[in-house]
C-alpha positions as CSV (number, residue, x, y, z in Angstrom):
1,M,0.0,0.0,0.0
2,S,1.4,3.4,-0.9
3,I,1.9,6.2,1.6
4,S,-0.8,8.2,-0.1
5,Q,-3.3,5.4,0.2
6,T,-2.3,4.8,3.9
7,L,-2.9,8.5,4.6
8,Q,-6.2,8.5,2.8
9,N,-7.3,5.5,4.9
10,Y,-6.1,7.1,8.1
11,W,-8.0,10.4,7.3
12,A,-11.1,8.4,6.5
13,G,-10.8,6.5,9.7
14,M,-10.4,9.7,11.7
15,A,-13.4,11.2,10.0
16,A,-15.5,8.2,10.8
17,Y,-14.3,8.4,14.5
18,N,-15.3,12.1,14.6
19,R,-18.8,11.3,13.2
20,C,-19.3,8.8,16.0
21,H,-17.7,10.7,18.8
22,P,-18.4,14.5,19.0
23,P,-15.1,16.4,19.0
24,T,-15.1,17.2,22.7
25,F,-11.8,17.7,24.6
26,T,-12.2,14.3,26.2
27,S,-12.9,12.4,23.0
28,Q,-10.0,14.2,21.2
29,W,-7.7,13.4,24.1
30,Q,-8.7,9.7,24.0
31,A,-8.1,9.6,20.3
32,F,-4.7,11.2,20.7
33,K,-3.7,8.7,23.4
34,S,-4.8,5.9,21.2
35,E,-2.9,7.1,18.2
36,A,0.2,7.8,20.2
37,S,0.2,4.4,21.8
38,E,0.2,2.8,18.3
39,F,3.5,4.5,17.7
40,I,5.1,4.3,21.1
41,R,4.4,0.6,21.7
42,P,6.5,-0.6,18.7
43,L,9.3,1.7,19.7
44,A,9.3,0.2,23.2
45,E,9.5,-3.2,21.7
46,I,12.5,-2.2,19.6
47,R,14.2,-0.7,22.6
48,K,13.8,-4.0,24.5
49,M,15.9,-5.7,21.8
50,F,19.0,-3.6,22.6
């Protein structure tokens, strides 16, 4: 999958999330934490290897 397609899928997913969850501070904070954990978790696994 190309980077362009990946970004389009990501944006479509975020739009769907926003339609289901009104953009309140709490919902946006939860979405941010969820997205951040998707990036942090693999980095933590790589760090364990060294």
